[in-house]
C-alpha positions in Angstrom: 89.4 106.9 84.4 89.2 106.4 88.2 91.4 107.3 91.2 93.1 104.1 92.5 94.4 104.0 96.0 97.6 102.2 96.9 98.1 101.8 100.7 101.7 101.4 102.0 103.6 101.2 105.2 103.7 104.5 107.2 106.8 106.4 106.2 107.0 105.0 102.6 104.4 107.3 101.0 106.9 109.5 99.1 108.9 106.5 98.0 105.7 104.9 96.7 104.6 108.1 94.9 108.0 108.2 93.0 107.7 104.5 92.2 104.1 104.7 90.9 105.0 107.7 88.7 107.8 105.6 87.2 105.5 102.7 86.6 102.7 104.5 84.9 102.3 107.8 83.1 99.3 108.7 85.2 99.0 111.6 87.7 100.1 110.5 91.2 99.0 112.2 94.5 100.8 111.4 97.8 98.5 111.0 100.8 98.6 109.8 104.3 99.1 106.0 104.3 99.5 105.6 100.6 99.1 107.3 97.2 96.3 108.0 94.7 96.8 107.2 91.1 94.5 108.6 88.4 94.3 105.5 86.2 92.3 102.8 84.6 92.2 99.0 84.3 95.6 98.9 82.6 97.1 101.1 85.3 95.7 98.8 88.0 97.3 95.8 86.3 100.6 97.5 85.8 100.8 98.6 89.4 99.9 95.2 90.7 102.7 93.6 88.5 105.4 96.2 89.1 105.0 97.9 92.5 107.4 96.7 95.2 106.1 99.2 97.8 102.3 99.2 97.6 100.4 96.8 99.9 97.4 96.6 97.5 95.8 98.3 94.5 92.3 99.4 95.5 89.5 100.4 93.1 86.9 102.8 94.5 83.3 101.8 94.4 81.3 104.1 96.6 81.9 106.9 99.1 79.6 108.8 101.4 78.6 109.9 104.9 77.3 107.4 107.5 76.2 107.2 111.1 75.5 103.5 111.6 75.6 100.1 110.0 72.3 100.6 108.3 73.7 103.5 106.3 76.7 101.4 105.4 74.2 98.9 104.0 72.5 101.6 102.0 75.8 102.8 100.7 76.8 99.3 99.5 73.5 98.9 97.8 74.4 101.8 95.4 77.1 99.6 93.8 76.1 97.5 90.7 77.7 94.3 92.1 76.6 92.2 89.1 79.2 94.1 87.1 81.9 92.8 89.4 81.1 89.2 90.1 78.6 86.5 89.4 76.6 84.5 92.0 78.9 81.6 91.3 81.9 83.5 92.7 82.9 84.3 96.3 83.5 87.5 98.3 84.9 88.8 101.6 84.6 92.1 103.3 87.6 93.6 105.2 87.0 96.6 107.4 89.5 99.3 108.6 88.5 102.1 110.9 89.8 105.4 112.2 87.9 107.1 115.0 84.7 105.3 113.9 81.6 105.6 116.0 80.6 102.0 115.2 80.3 99.6 118.1 81.2 96.5 116.0 83.3 96.4 112.8 82.3 92.7 112.3 78.7 93.8 112.2 79.6 96.5 109.6 81.3 93.9 107.5 78.2 91.7 107.8 75.9 94.5 106.6 78.0 95.2 103.6 78.1 91.5 102.7 74.3 91.5 103.1 74.0 94.4 100.7 76.1 92.6 98.0 74.1 89.4 98.3 70.8 91.2 98.3 71.8 93.2 95.2 73.0 90.1 93.3 69.9 88.1 94.3 67.6 90.8 93.0 69.6 91.1 89.7 70.2 87.4 89.1 68.0 85.3 91.4 71.1 83.9 93.2 73.6 85.1 95.8 77.4 84.5 96.1 79.1 82.7 98.9 81.6 84.0 101.4 85.2 82.8 101.3 87.4 84.3 104.0 90.7 82.9 102.6 90.8 83.3 98.8 87.7 85.1 97.6 87.2 86.2 94.0 86.2 89.7 95.2 87.7 91.1 98.4 85.9 94.3 99.4 87.7 96.8 101.5 85.6 99.1 103.7 87.3 102.1 105.3 85.2 103.9 107.9 86.3 107.2 109.5 84.5 109.5 112.0 81.7 110.4 109.5 82.5 109.1 106.0 82.9 105.6 104.6 84.6 104.3 101.4 84.2 101.0 99.6 86.9 99.6 97.4 87.4 96.5 95.3 90.7 94.9 96.1 92.3 94.2 92.7 95.3 92.5 94.2 93.7 89.7 96.2 96.6 88.4 98.3 98.6 91.4 99.7 101.4 92.5 97.3 104.2 91.6 99.8 103.3 88.0 98.9 105.5 87.8 95.8 104.7 84.1 95.2 108.0 82.6 96.2 107.8 82.2 100.0 106.6 78.8 101.2 103.4 78.7 103.1 104.9 76.1 105.4 108.6 76.0 106.2 109.1 72.3 107.0 109.4 73.0 110.8 111.8 75.9 110.4 110.7 78.7 112.6 112.9 81.3 111.0 110.2 82.9 108.8 111.0 86.6 108.6 108.7 89.2 110.0 110.3 91.6 107.6 107.9 91.8 104.7 109.1 92.1 101.1 107.5 95.5 100.8 109.5 96.8 103.7 112.7 95.4 102.4 112.0 97.1 99.1 111.3 100.4 100.9 114.7 100.1 102.6 116.4 99.7 99.3 114.4 102.6 97.7 115.2 104.9 100.7 118.9 104.1 100.2 118.7 104.9 96.5 119.8 101.3 95.6 118.0 100.2 92.5 120.1 97.3 91.3 122.0 99.3 88.7 125.7 98.9 88.0 126.4 102.4 89.4 124.7 101.5 92.7 127.6 99.1 93.5 127.4 95.7 95.2 125.1 95.0 98.2 125.7 92.9 101.2 123.3 91.6 103.9 125.6 89.8 106.4 122.6 88.9 108.7 120.2 87.7 106.0 117.9 85.4 107.8 115.3 84.2 105.3 117.0 86.3 102.6 114.2 88.9 102.1 116.5 91.9 101.6 118.9 90.0 99.3 116.1 88.5 97.2 114.5 91.9 96.7 117.8 93.4 95.7 118.6 90.5 93.3 115.3 90.8 91.6 116.0 94.5 91.1 119.4 93.7 89.8 117.9 91.2 87.3 114.9 93.4 86.2 112.4 90.9 87.6 108.9 92.3 88.3 107.8 91.7 91.9 104.5 90.3 90.8 105.8 88.1 87.9 105.3 84.8 89.8 101.9 85.2 91.3 98.2 85.6 90.4 95.9 88.6 91.1 92.3 89.0 92.0 91.6 91.2 89.0 92.1 88.2 86.7 88.8 86.9 88.0 86.8 90.2 88.1 84.3 91.0 85.4 85.5 94.6 84.7 88.9 93.3 83.7 87.6 90.4 81.5 88.0 92.5 78.4 91.5 93.6 79.3 93.2 90.2 79.9 94.9 90.4 76.5 96.6 93.6 77.6 97.5 91.8 80.8 99.2 88.9 78.9 101.1 91.6 77.0 102.3 93.2 80.2 103.4 89.8 81.6 105.3 89.1 78.3 107.1 92.4 78.4 108.1 91.8 82.0 109.5 88.4 81.2 111.5 89.8 78.3 112.9 92.5 80.5 114.7 90.0 82.8 118.5 90.0 82.4 121.7 88.9 84.0 122.4 90.7 87.3 123.7 94.2 86.7 125.4 94.3 90.1 126.5 91.6 92.6 124.4 90.8 95.7 126.0 89.1 98.7 124.3 87.7 101.7 124.9 85.2 104.6 124.0 84.3 108.1 125.8 82.8 111.1 123.3 79.9 111.0 123.9 77.2 108.4 120.3 76.3 108.4 119.2 79.9 107.8 121.6 80.3 105.0 120.2 77.1 103.4 116.7 78.4 104.0 117.6 81.7 102.2 119.1 79.8 99.3 115.9 77.8 98.9 113.9 81.0 99.0 116.2 82.6 96.4 115.8 79.5 94.2 112.0 79.8 94.2 112.3 83.6 93.5 114.4 82.9 90.4 117.5 84.7 91.7 119.7 82.0 93.3 122.3 82.6 90.5 122.3 86.3 91.4 123.1 86.0 95.1 126.4 84.8 96.6 125.4 83.2 99.9 127.9 82.3 102.6 127.5 81.0 106.1 129.6 83.4 108.1 129.8 85.4 111.3 129.0 89.1 110.5 131.7 90.0 113.0 134.3 88.2 110.9 133.2 88.4 107.3 135.6 90.3 105.1 134.1 92.8 102.6 133.4 91.2 99.2 134.3 94.3 97.3 136.3 97.5 98.0 133.1 99.6 98.1 129.4 98.9 98.4 126.2 99.0 100.4 125.5 97.1 103.6 121.8 96.7 104.1 120.5 94.8 107.2 117.7 94.4 109.7 120.0 93.3 112.6 119.2 90.1 114.4 119.0 89.3 118.0 119.2 86.2 120.2 121.1 83.1 118.9 121.9 84.4 115.4 124.3 87.1 116.7 126.6 84.4 118.2 129.3 82.6 116.4 128.5 79.3 114.7 127.9 76.5 117.1 127.0 78.8 120.0 123.8 80.1 121.5 120.7 78.5 122.8 120.1 76.5 119.6 123.7 75.9 118.6 123.2 78.0 115.5 120.4 75.8 114.2 118.2 78.8 113.4 115.2 77.2 115.2 115.1 79.2 118.4 113.1 82.3 119.3 115.8 84.6 118.0 116.2 82.8 114.6 114.6 85.4 112.4 115.1 88.8 110.8 114.2 91.8 112.8 112.9 92.5 116.3 110.0 91.9 118.6 110.4 94.8 121.0 114.1 94.3 121.6 117.6 94.5 120.1 120.9 92.7 119.9 123.2 93.2 122.9 125.3 96.3 123.1 128.4 94.2 122.8 127.3 92.9 119.4 126.8 96.4 118.1 130.1 97.6 119.4 131.9 94.7 117.9 130.1 95.1 114.6 131.0 98.7 114.3 134.7 98.0 115.2 134.8 95.3 112.5 133.3 97.7 109.9 135.8 100.4 110.9 138.7 98.1 110.4 137.5 96.4 107.2 134.6 98.3 105.5 136.0 101.8 105.1 134.3 103.4 102.1 131.1 101.3 102.4 127.7 102.8 103.3 125.7 100.9 106.0 121.9 101.0 106.3 120.3 99.4 109.4 116.6 99.2 110.2 116.0 99.1 113.9 113.4 100.1 116.5 116.3 101.0 118.8 116.4 104.8 118.6 119.8 104.8 120.4 121.4 102.6 117.8 124.0 105.1 116.7 125.3 105.4 120.3 125.3 101.6 120.6 127.4 101.4 117.4 129.5 104.4 118.5 128.9 105.8 115.0 127.4 109.0 113.8 124.5 108.5 111.5 124.3 110.7 108.4 120.6 110.1 107.9 117.6 108.5 109.7 114.4 107.6 107.9 111.2 106.8 109.8 109.7 103.5 108.9 107.2 101.0 110.4 107.8 97.3 110.6 104.2 96.4 111.0 103.1 98.0 114.3 106.8 98.6 115.4 108.1 102.1 114.8 111.6 101.9 113.4 114.3 104.1 111.9 116.5 103.3 108.9 119.9 104.6 109.9 122.6 105.5 107.4 126.2 105.3 108.4 129.1 106.4 106.1 131.9 104.1 107.2 135.5 105.3 107.6 138.5 103.7 109.1 138.8 104.4 112.8 140.2 103.2 116.0 137.6 104.0 118.6 137.2 102.1 121.9 135.4 99.2 120.2 138.0 98.9 117.5 140.8 99.0 120.0 139.2 96.2 122.0 138.6 94.1 118.9 142.2 94.6 117.7 143.5 93.6 121.1 141.3 90.4 121.0 142.7 89.6 117.5 146.4 90.2 118.6 148.5 87.1 119.2 149.4 86.4 122.9 152.7 87.8 124.1 155.6 85.4 123.9 157.0 84.0 127.1 
Protein backbone atom coordinates (compact mmCIF):
# COMPACT_ATOMS: atom_id res chain seq x y z
CA UNK A 1 0.00 0.00 0.00
CA UNK A 2 1.26 3.47 -0.90
CA UNK A 3 -0.15 6.98 -1.01
CA UNK A 4 -0.79 7.96 -4.63
CA UNK A 5 -1.02 11.63 -5.56
CA UNK A 6 -3.47 12.81 -8.22
CA UNK A 7 -2.91 16.45 -9.22
CA UNK A 8 -5.80 18.41 -10.70
CA UNK A 9 -6.70 21.94 -11.78
CA UNK A 10 -7.01 24.43 -8.94
CA UNK A 11 -10.59 24.54 -7.72
CA UNK A 12 -11.36 20.92 -8.66
CA UNK A 13 -9.89 19.24 -5.57
CA UNK A 14 -13.19 18.47 -3.83
CA UNK A 15 -14.69 17.19 -7.09
CA UNK A 16 -11.69 14.92 -7.65
CA UNK A 17 -11.85 13.62 -4.07
CA UNK A 18 -15.47 12.59 -4.58
CA UNK A 19 -14.66 11.00 -7.94
CA UNK A 20 -11.64 9.06 -6.60
CA UNK A 21 -13.71 7.74 -3.68
CA UNK A 22 -16.33 6.50 -6.15
CA UNK A 23 -13.72 4.80 -8.36
CA UNK A 24 -11.87 2.94 -5.60
CA UNK A 25 -12.72 1.74 -2.12
CA UNK A 26 -9.46 3.27 -0.84
CA UNK A 27 -9.20 6.17 1.65
CA UNK A 28 -9.01 9.55 -0.13
CA UNK A 29 -7.54 12.74 1.31
CA UNK A 30 -8.15 16.13 -0.27
CA UNK A 31 -5.08 18.39 -0.57
CA UNK A 32 -4.08 21.60 -2.24
CA UNK A 33 -3.71 20.99 -5.97
CA UNK A 34 -4.99 17.40 -5.89
CA UNK A 35 -5.85 14.42 -3.73
CA UNK A 36 -4.00 11.58 -2.01
CA UNK A 37 -5.31 8.04 -2.39
CA UNK A 38 -4.10 5.21 -0.14
CA UNK A 39 -3.86 2.52 -2.78
CA UNK A 40 -1.79 -0.03 -4.66
CA UNK A 41 -1.03 -1.06 -8.23
CA UNK A 42 -4.65 -1.97 -8.93
CA UNK A 43 -5.83 1.39 -7.56
CA UNK A 44 -3.34 3.21 -9.78
CA UNK A 45 -4.60 1.33 -12.84
CA UNK A 46 -8.27 1.96 -11.96
CA UNK A 47 -7.68 5.68 -11.43
CA UNK A 48 -5.82 6.03 -14.71
CA UNK A 49 -8.64 4.29 -16.56
CA UNK A 50 -11.61 5.95 -14.85
CA UNK A 51 -10.66 9.42 -13.60
CA UNK A 52 -11.98 12.31 -15.67
CA UNK A 53 -10.63 15.03 -13.36
CA UNK A 54 -7.09 13.99 -12.43
CA UNK A 55 -4.18 15.25 -14.50
CA UNK A 56 -1.95 12.28 -13.66
CA UNK A 57 -1.58 9.39 -11.20
CA UNK A 58 1.77 9.72 -9.42
CA UNK A 59 3.51 6.99 -7.42
CA UNK A 60 5.82 8.29 -4.63
CA UNK A 61 9.42 7.12 -4.73
CA UNK A 62 11.41 9.26 -2.27
CA UNK A 63 10.99 12.35 -0.12
CA UNK A 64 13.34 14.39 2.01
CA UNK A 65 14.95 17.73 2.82
CA UNK A 66 17.35 19.38 0.37
CA UNK A 67 19.40 22.54 0.01
CA UNK A 68 20.92 22.18 -3.44
CA UNK A 69 21.12 20.01 -6.55
CA UNK A 70 23.72 17.72 -4.97
CA UNK A 71 21.29 16.74 -2.23
CA UNK A 72 18.65 16.07 -4.87
CA UNK A 73 21.14 13.72 -6.53
CA UNK A 74 21.64 11.94 -3.20
CA UNK A 75 17.88 11.68 -2.66
CA UNK A 76 17.39 10.14 -6.11
CA UNK A 77 20.19 7.64 -5.44
CA UNK A 78 18.10 6.11 -2.63
CA UNK A 79 15.55 4.78 -5.16
CA UNK A 80 16.12 1.23 -6.49
CA UNK A 81 15.64 2.27 -10.12
CA UNK A 82 16.37 -1.21 -11.46
CA UNK A 83 13.00 -2.25 -10.00
CA UNK A 84 11.27 0.29 -12.26
CA UNK A 85 12.99 0.15 -15.66
CA UNK A 86 15.76 -1.66 -17.52
CA UNK A 87 18.72 0.05 -19.26
CA UNK A 88 16.98 -0.67 -22.58
CA UNK A 89 14.15 1.67 -21.60
CA UNK A 90 13.97 5.46 -21.57
CA UNK A 91 13.30 8.16 -19.00
CA UNK A 92 12.52 11.85 -18.58
CA UNK A 93 12.60 14.10 -15.52
CA UNK A 94 9.98 16.85 -15.09
CA UNK A 95 10.44 19.44 -12.34
CA UNK A 96 7.82 21.58 -10.59
CA UNK A 97 8.83 24.15 -7.98
CA UNK A 98 7.20 26.30 -5.34
CA UNK A 99 9.38 28.87 -3.58
CA UNK A 100 12.44 26.75 -4.30
CA UNK A 101 15.92 28.18 -3.59
CA UNK A 102 17.36 26.44 -6.65
CA UNK A 103 18.91 28.67 -9.32
CA UNK A 104 18.17 26.27 -12.19
CA UNK A 105 15.38 23.70 -12.42
CA UNK A 106 16.99 22.31 -15.55
CA UNK A 107 20.14 21.53 -13.58
CA UNK A 108 18.01 19.88 -10.89
CA UNK A 109 16.43 17.64 -13.55
CA UNK A 110 19.89 16.83 -14.91
CA UNK A 111 21.16 15.77 -11.49
CA UNK A 112 18.18 13.47 -10.91
CA UNK A 113 18.70 11.96 -14.37
CA UNK A 114 22.38 11.40 -13.50
CA UNK A 115 21.37 9.64 -10.29
CA UNK A 116 19.06 7.26 -12.18
CA UNK A 117 21.68 6.48 -14.79
CA UNK A 118 24.45 6.01 -12.24
CA UNK A 119 22.30 3.68 -10.13
CA UNK A 120 21.32 1.54 -13.11
CA UNK A 121 24.89 1.44 -14.44
CA UNK A 122 26.14 0.16 -11.09
CA UNK A 123 23.33 -2.44 -10.90
CA UNK A 124 23.37 -3.66 -14.51
CA UNK A 125 26.46 -2.31 -16.25
CA UNK A 126 24.41 -0.17 -18.63
CA UNK A 127 22.40 3.05 -18.47
CA UNK A 128 19.05 4.08 -19.96
CA UNK A 129 18.55 6.80 -22.55
CA UNK A 130 16.56 10.01 -22.29
CA UNK A 131 13.38 10.45 -24.33
CA UNK A 132 11.79 13.85 -23.82
CA UNK A 133 8.61 13.00 -25.77
CA UNK A 134 7.41 9.48 -24.87
CA UNK A 135 9.64 7.98 -22.19
CA UNK A 136 8.96 4.63 -20.57
CA UNK A 137 9.41 6.26 -17.16
CA UNK A 138 8.56 9.89 -16.56
CA UNK A 139 9.90 11.03 -13.19
CA UNK A 140 8.17 13.95 -11.51
CA UNK A 141 10.30 16.01 -9.11
CA UNK A 142 8.50 18.50 -6.84
CA UNK A 143 10.74 20.93 -4.97
CA UNK A 144 9.47 23.26 -2.27
CA UNK A 145 11.36 25.68 0.00
CA UNK A 146 13.10 22.89 1.95
CA UNK A 147 11.68 19.51 0.88
CA UNK A 148 11.67 17.53 -2.36
CA UNK A 149 9.56 14.59 -3.52
CA UNK A 150 10.17 12.18 -6.38
CA UNK A 151 7.30 10.38 -8.11
CA UNK A 152 6.94 7.86 -10.91
CA UNK A 153 4.31 9.06 -13.35
CA UNK A 154 2.12 6.01 -13.99
CA UNK A 155 0.04 7.86 -16.60
CA UNK A 156 2.63 8.88 -19.18
CA UNK A 157 0.69 11.28 -21.37
CA UNK A 158 -1.43 13.59 -19.18
CA UNK A 159 -4.89 12.20 -18.53
CA UNK A 160 -6.71 14.96 -20.40
CA UNK A 161 -5.40 13.24 -23.53
CA UNK A 162 -8.20 10.72 -23.88
CA UNK A 163 -6.83 9.23 -27.09
CA UNK A 164 -9.37 10.64 -29.53
CA UNK A 165 -8.11 14.14 -30.36
CA UNK A 166 -5.96 14.38 -33.48
CA UNK A 167 -2.36 15.50 -33.01
CA UNK A 168 -2.70 17.49 -36.22
CA UNK A 169 -5.93 19.06 -37.35
CA UNK A 170 -5.35 19.26 -41.09
CA UNK A 171 -4.81 23.01 -41.04
CA UNK A 172 -7.80 23.74 -38.82
CA UNK A 173 -6.80 26.23 -36.16
CA UNK A 174 -9.81 25.60 -33.97
CA UNK A 175 -8.13 23.26 -31.48
CA UNK A 176 -9.74 23.98 -28.15
CA UNK A 177 -7.73 25.31 -25.22
CA UNK A 178 -10.44 23.81 -23.01
CA UNK A 179 -8.97 20.52 -21.80
CA UNK A 180 -11.10 17.43 -21.35
CA UNK A 181 -10.36 17.41 -17.61
CA UNK A 182 -11.75 20.94 -17.27
CA UNK A 183 -14.85 20.08 -19.30
CA UNK A 184 -15.35 17.11 -16.97
CA UNK A 185 -14.93 19.37 -13.94
CA UNK A 186 -17.62 21.70 -15.30
CA UNK A 187 -20.03 18.78 -15.65
CA UNK A 188 -19.16 17.45 -12.20
CA UNK A 189 -19.64 20.88 -10.59
CA UNK A 190 -23.06 21.10 -12.24
CA UNK A 191 -23.97 17.65 -10.89
CA UNK A 192 -24.52 16.38 -14.44
CA UNK A 193 -23.43 12.74 -14.61
CA UNK A 194 -25.12 11.49 -17.78
CA UNK A 195 -28.03 9.86 -15.98
CA UNK A 196 -31.62 9.98 -17.22
CA UNK A 197 -32.59 12.08 -14.21
CA UNK A 198 -29.98 14.70 -15.15
CA UNK A 199 -31.96 15.63 -18.25
CA UNK A 200 -30.59 16.61 -21.69
CA UNK A 201 -27.50 18.75 -22.13
CA UNK A 202 -26.85 21.39 -24.81
CA UNK A 203 -23.64 23.20 -25.73
CA UNK A 204 -24.71 25.76 -28.38
CA UNK A 205 -21.13 27.07 -28.89
CA UNK A 206 -19.37 23.71 -28.97
CA UNK A 207 -16.23 24.53 -30.94
CA UNK A 208 -14.19 21.32 -31.10
CA UNK A 209 -16.89 19.52 -29.11
CA UNK A 210 -14.97 18.90 -25.89
CA UNK A 211 -17.86 19.47 -23.46
CA UNK A 212 -20.35 17.52 -25.57
CA UNK A 213 -17.96 14.59 -26.00
CA UNK A 214 -17.26 14.37 -22.27
CA UNK A 215 -21.00 14.50 -21.61
CA UNK A 216 -21.76 11.85 -24.21
CA UNK A 217 -19.13 9.51 -22.82
CA UNK A 218 -20.70 9.91 -19.38
CA UNK A 219 -24.14 9.22 -20.87
CA UNK A 220 -22.81 6.04 -22.53
CA UNK A 221 -20.76 4.78 -19.58
CA UNK A 222 -17.47 5.06 -21.50
CA UNK A 223 -14.34 5.18 -19.34
CA UNK A 224 -12.20 8.24 -20.17
CA UNK A 225 -9.04 6.16 -20.55
CA UNK A 226 -10.59 3.34 -22.58
CA UNK A 227 -8.99 4.41 -25.87
CA UNK A 228 -5.41 5.11 -24.78
CA UNK A 229 -2.26 3.53 -23.36
CA UNK A 230 -0.56 4.28 -20.05
CA UNK A 231 3.03 4.36 -18.83
CA UNK A 232 2.43 1.75 -16.13
CA UNK A 233 1.94 -0.86 -18.86
CA UNK A 234 5.73 -0.61 -19.49
CA UNK A 235 6.92 -0.29 -15.87
CA UNK A 236 8.38 -3.29 -14.03
CA UNK A 237 6.34 -3.01 -10.76
CA UNK A 238 3.15 -3.45 -12.81
CA UNK A 239 4.36 -6.41 -14.90
CA UNK A 240 2.71 -8.89 -12.55
CA UNK A 241 -0.57 -6.97 -12.57
CA UNK A 242 -1.26 -6.79 -16.30
CA UNK A 243 -3.78 -9.61 -16.06
CA UNK A 244 -5.78 -7.51 -13.62
CA UNK A 245 -5.38 -4.58 -16.00
CA UNK A 246 -6.90 -6.56 -18.88
CA UNK A 247 -9.81 -7.46 -16.60
CA UNK A 248 -10.38 -3.79 -15.72
CA UNK A 249 -10.37 -2.94 -19.42
CA UNK A 250 -12.81 -5.76 -20.21
CA UNK A 251 -15.18 -4.65 -17.46
CA UNK A 252 -15.05 -1.08 -18.77
CA UNK A 253 -15.91 -2.23 -22.31
CA UNK A 254 -18.83 -4.31 -21.06
CA UNK A 255 -20.19 -1.34 -19.14
CA UNK A 256 -20.75 0.75 -22.29
CA UNK A 257 -24.41 1.22 -23.15
CA UNK A 258 -26.76 3.28 -25.27
CA UNK A 259 -26.89 6.93 -24.16
CA UNK A 260 -29.04 7.32 -21.06
CA UNK A 261 -29.83 10.95 -21.87
CA UNK A 262 -29.60 13.10 -25.02
CA UNK A 263 -26.65 15.42 -25.67
CA UNK A 264 -27.04 18.30 -28.13
CA UNK A 265 -24.33 20.55 -29.51
CA UNK A 266 -23.58 22.92 -32.34
CA UNK A 267 -21.69 25.92 -33.53
CA UNK A 268 -22.30 28.89 -35.81
CA UNK A 269 -19.36 27.72 -37.95
CA UNK A 270 -20.02 24.86 -40.38
CA UNK A 271 -16.38 23.88 -40.26
CA UNK A 272 -16.25 23.76 -36.47
CA UNK A 273 -19.41 21.64 -36.35
CA UNK A 274 -17.82 19.22 -38.82
CA UNK A 275 -14.62 19.22 -36.74
CA UNK A 276 -16.63 18.41 -33.60
CA UNK A 277 -18.41 15.60 -35.46
CA UNK A 278 -15.09 14.04 -36.47
CA UNK A 279 -13.81 14.31 -32.89
CA UNK A 280 -16.99 12.67 -31.60
CA UNK A 281 -16.59 9.85 -34.14
CA UNK A 282 -13.06 9.11 -32.89
CA UNK A 283 -14.30 9.27 -29.29
CA UNK A 284 -16.95 6.65 -30.05
CA UNK A 285 -19.91 8.93 -29.26
CA UNK A 286 -20.99 10.37 -32.61
CA UNK A 287 -24.27 8.45 -32.29
CA UNK A 288 -24.86 10.01 -28.86
CA UNK A 289 -24.59 13.69 -29.89
CA UNK A 290 -27.07 15.57 -32.06
CA UNK A 291 -24.93 18.21 -33.81
CA UNK A 292 -26.36 21.19 -35.71
CA UNK A 293 -24.75 24.19 -37.32
CA UNK A 294 -26.79 26.99 -35.80
CA UNK A 295 -26.48 30.46 -34.32
CA UNK A 296 -26.68 30.28 -30.51
CA UNK A 297 -28.83 33.43 -30.62
CA UNK A 298 -31.44 31.68 -32.77
CA UNK A 299 -31.33 28.01 -31.82
CA UNK A 300 -34.60 26.81 -30.23
CA UNK A 301 -34.44 24.54 -27.17
CA UNK A 302 -34.26 20.83 -28.08
CA UNK A 303 -36.33 19.86 -25.03
CA UNK A 304 -38.66 21.55 -22.52
CA UNK A 305 -36.06 21.36 -19.73
CA UNK A 306 -32.36 20.71 -19.59
CA UNK A 307 -28.85 21.98 -18.90
CA UNK A 308 -26.95 24.51 -21.00
CA UNK A 309 -23.20 24.06 -20.57
CA UNK A 310 -20.78 26.31 -22.45
CA UNK A 311 -17.44 28.01 -22.53
CA UNK A 312 -18.60 31.10 -24.46
CA UNK A 313 -16.68 31.95 -27.64
CA UNK A 314 -15.35 35.24 -28.85
CA UNK A 315 -14.38 36.74 -32.17
CA UNK A 316 -15.88 35.42 -35.40
CA UNK A 317 -17.73 32.46 -33.87
CA UNK A 318 -20.20 34.77 -32.12
CA UNK A 319 -21.44 36.16 -35.44
CA UNK A 320 -24.13 34.70 -37.66
CA UNK A 321 -23.13 32.22 -40.34
CA UNK A 322 -21.31 33.86 -43.22
CA UNK A 323 -20.24 36.90 -41.18
CA UNK A 324 -17.10 37.85 -39.32
CA UNK A 325 -13.49 38.11 -40.31
CA UNK A 326 -13.34 34.54 -41.57
CA UNK A 327 -16.87 34.24 -42.97
CA UNK A 328 -17.66 31.64 -40.35
CA UNK A 329 -14.93 29.33 -41.57
CA UNK A 330 -13.64 28.64 -38.10
CA UNK A 331 -10.05 29.37 -39.09
CA UNK A 332 -9.51 32.83 -37.62
CA UNK A 333 -8.01 33.75 -34.26
CA UNK A 334 -11.38 33.59 -32.54
CA UNK A 335 -12.28 30.14 -33.85
CA UNK A 336 -11.85 28.19 -30.64
CA UNK A 337 -13.49 27.44 -27.37
CA UNK A 338 -12.72 29.73 -24.47
CA UNK A 339 -10.77 32.91 -24.02
CA UNK A 340 -7.33 34.35 -24.20
CA UNK A 341 -7.65 37.30 -21.86
CA UNK A 342 -10.91 38.57 -23.30
CA UNK A 343 -14.57 37.89 -23.76
CA UNK A 344 -17.35 38.14 -26.25
CA UNK A 345 -18.83 41.62 -26.84
CA UNK A 346 -21.43 42.83 -24.38
CA UNK A 347 -24.01 42.88 -27.18
CA UNK A 348 -23.62 39.14 -27.69
CA UNK A 349 -24.16 38.40 -24.00
CA UNK A 350 -27.21 40.65 -23.79
CA UNK A 351 -28.74 39.07 -26.90
CA UNK A 352 -27.94 35.55 -25.61
CA UNK A 353 -29.66 36.24 -22.29
CA UNK A 354 -32.68 37.72 -24.07
CA UNK A 355 -32.94 34.63 -26.28
CA UNK A 356 -32.74 32.38 -23.25
CA UNK A 357 -35.43 34.36 -21.38
CA UNK A 358 -37.79 34.04 -24.31
CA UNK A 359 -37.17 30.40 -25.18
CA UNK A 360 -35.28 28.55 -22.42
CA UNK A 361 -37.37 29.19 -19.31
CA UNK A 362 -36.92 26.20 -16.99
CA UNK A 363 -33.42 25.42 -18.20
CA UNK A 364 -30.26 25.81 -16.11
CA UNK A 365 -27.27 27.51 -17.77
CA UNK A 366 -23.65 27.01 -16.70
CA UNK A 367 -21.02 29.28 -18.28
CA UNK A 368 -17.26 29.16 -17.72
CA UNK A 369 -15.67 32.59 -18.09
CA UNK A 370 -12.72 34.68 -16.87
CA UNK A 371 -15.05 37.69 -17.00
CA UNK A 372 -16.05 38.26 -13.38
CA UNK A 373 -18.75 40.72 -14.48
CA UNK A 374 -20.46 38.15 -16.67
CA UNK A 375 -23.76 38.23 -14.72
CA UNK A 376 -24.08 41.99 -15.28
CA UNK A 377 -23.23 41.58 -18.98
CA UNK A 378 -25.94 38.92 -19.27
CA UNK A 379 -28.26 40.96 -17.04
CA UNK A 380 -28.95 37.79 -15.10
CA UNK A 381 -28.49 36.98 -11.43
CA UNK A 382 -26.28 33.96 -10.88
CA UNK A 383 -27.35 31.37 -8.32
CA UNK A 384 -23.85 29.97 -7.95
CA UNK A 385 -20.27 30.72 -8.97
CA UNK A 386 -17.54 28.08 -8.77
CA UNK A 387 -13.86 29.11 -8.97
CA UNK A 388 -11.99 27.19 -11.68
CA UNK A 389 -8.76 27.64 -13.59
CA UNK A 390 -8.47 27.22 -17.35
CA UNK A 391 -4.71 26.65 -17.40
CA UNK A 392 -3.22 29.89 -16.03
CA UNK A 393 -6.50 31.81 -16.45
CA UNK A 394 -8.63 32.28 -13.35
CA UNK A 395 -12.28 31.68 -14.23
CA UNK A 396 -15.67 31.24 -12.66
CA UNK A 397 -18.30 28.67 -13.57
CA UNK A 398 -21.55 30.64 -13.27
CA UNK A 399 -24.95 29.03 -12.79
CA UNK A 400 -28.08 30.80 -13.98
CA UNK A 401 -31.58 29.45 -13.34
CA UNK A 402 -33.49 30.69 -16.38
CA UNK A 403 -36.99 32.07 -16.14
CA UNK A 404 -39.15 33.87 -18.65
CA UNK A 405 -38.54 37.60 -18.57
CA UNK A 406 -38.75 40.78 -20.52
CA UNK A 407 -35.80 42.86 -19.43
CA UNK A 408 -34.19 45.51 -21.66
CA UNK A 409 -32.30 42.95 -23.71
CA UNK A 410 -35.43 40.85 -24.26
CA UNK A 411 -37.46 43.89 -25.31
CA UNK A 412 -34.82 44.96 -27.83
CA UNK A 413 -34.59 41.43 -29.26
CA UNK A 414 -38.38 41.19 -29.47
CA UNK A 415 -38.51 44.51 -31.30
CA UNK A 416 -35.87 43.27 -33.74
CA UNK A 417 -37.94 40.14 -34.42
CA UNK A 418 -41.19 42.06 -34.93
CA UNK A 419 -42.43 42.60 -38.53
CA UNK A 420 -42.13 46.13 -39.90
CA UNK A 421 -45.24 48.30 -39.56
CA UNK A 422 -47.52 48.24 -42.55
CA UNK A 423 -47.71 51.37 -44.68
